[in-house]
C-alpha positions in Angstrom: 0.0 0.0 0.0 1.1 3.5 -0.6 1.2 5.7 2.5 -1.9 7.9 2.9 0.1 11.1 2.3 1.2 9.7 -1.1 -2.1 8.4 -2.3 -4.9 9.9 -4.4 -8.1 8.8 -2.7 -11.1 10.6 -4.2 -12.5 10.2 -7.6 -12.6 14.0 -7.9 -8.8 14.1 -7.6 -8.5 11.4 -10.3 -10.7 13.4 -12.6 -8.9 16.6 -12.0 -5.5 15.1 -12.8 -6.7 13.2 -15.9 -8.6 16.2 -17.3 -6.4 19.1 -16.5 -2.9 17.6 -16.3 -0.2 16.8 -18.8 -0.3 13.3 -20.3 2.5 11.1 -21.6 2.2 7.5 -22.9 4.7 4.7 -23.1 4.4 1.1 -24.2 3.1 -0.1 -20.8 1.6 2.9 -19.0 0.0 6.3 -19.5 1.1 8.9 -17.0 -1.1 11.9 -16.1 0.6 14.7 -14.1 -0.9 17.8 -12.6 0.2 20.3 -9.9 -1.9 21.1 -6.9 -2.6 24.7 -6.0 -4.0 24.0 -2.5 -2.7 26.6 0.0 -2.1 23.8 2.5 -0.3 20.8 1.1 0.0 17.7 3.2 2.3 14.9 2.0 3.0 14.3 -1.6 3.7 13.7 -4.4 0.4 11.8 -4.5 -0.1 8.8 -6.8 -3.2 7.0 -8.1 -3.3 3.8 -10.1 -5.8 2.7 -12.7 -5.5 -1.0 -13.6 -8.5 -2.1 -15.7 -9.8 -5.5 -16.7 -8.1 -5.0 -20.1 -4.8 -5.7 -18.3 -5.9 -9.2 -17.3 -7.7 -11.3 -14.7 -7.7 -10.3 -11.0 -4.5 -12.1 -10.2 -2.7 -10.3 -13.0 -4.2 -6.9 -12.1 -3.1 -7.2 -8.5 0.4 -8.2 -9.5 0.7 -5.2 -11.8 -0.7 -2.9 -9.1 1.9 -4.2 -6.6 4.7 -3.5 -9.1 3.4 -0.1 -10.0 3.0 0.9 -6.3 6.6 -0.1 -5.7 7.9 1.8 -8.7 5.9 4.9 -7.9 7.4 5.2 -4.4 10.9 4.9 -5.7 10.6 7.2 -8.8 8.3 9.8 -7.3 10.7 10.8 -4.5 13.4 11.5 -7.0 11.7 13.3 -9.8 8.6 15.1 -8.4 7.8 18.0 -6.1 5.4 17.5 -3.2 2.8 19.5 -5.1 2.4 17.0 -7.9 -0.4 14.5 -8.4 0.1 11.6 -10.7 -2.3 9.1 -12.1 -0.7 6.0 -13.7 -3.0 4.0 -16.1 -1.7 0.5 -16.9 -2.0 -0.7 -20.5 -2.4 -4.3 -21.4 1.3 -4.6 -22.2 2.0 -4.0 -18.5 0.7 -7.5 -17.6 3.9 -9.1 -19.0 6.3 -6.3 -18.2 9.0 -6.6 -15.6 9.5 -4.2 -12.8 12.6 -2.8 -14.5 10.6 -2.1 -17.7 7.8 -0.5 -15.7 10.3 1.7 -13.9 11.8 2.9 -17.2 8.4 3.5 -18.7 7.2 5.5 -15.7 10.4 7.6 -15.6 10.1 8.3 -19.4 6.4 9.2 -18.9 7.1 11.5 -16.0 9.9 13.2 -17.9 7.6 13.8 -20.9 4.7 15.0 -18.7 7.0 17.4 -16.7 8.2 19.0 -19.9 4.6 19.5 -21.0 3.4 20.8 -17.7 
């Protein structure tokens, strides 16, 4: 599990990031990045994961979610400011991807999205 201070929890937050943020796609994931403008910012950067049934059955989706959570905690601390919110949407290719491949794809996606933001 991601710590509460680093987790997007409401559907309104997910919608805000997806609709108003910068988007960058790779082979295995699509990264949506937006900056928060709240006067009081607790924790961060915050991450949300979207792993749909297109990725695979429940066992596969949970495995992909675990890999993505681990990657997000490592990559997020290095590249992002605490005001950033990120939604990572897994694509079907993520079902067979290794953690190393997911790490590279998320780093590339974040780099692209940061340039566009």
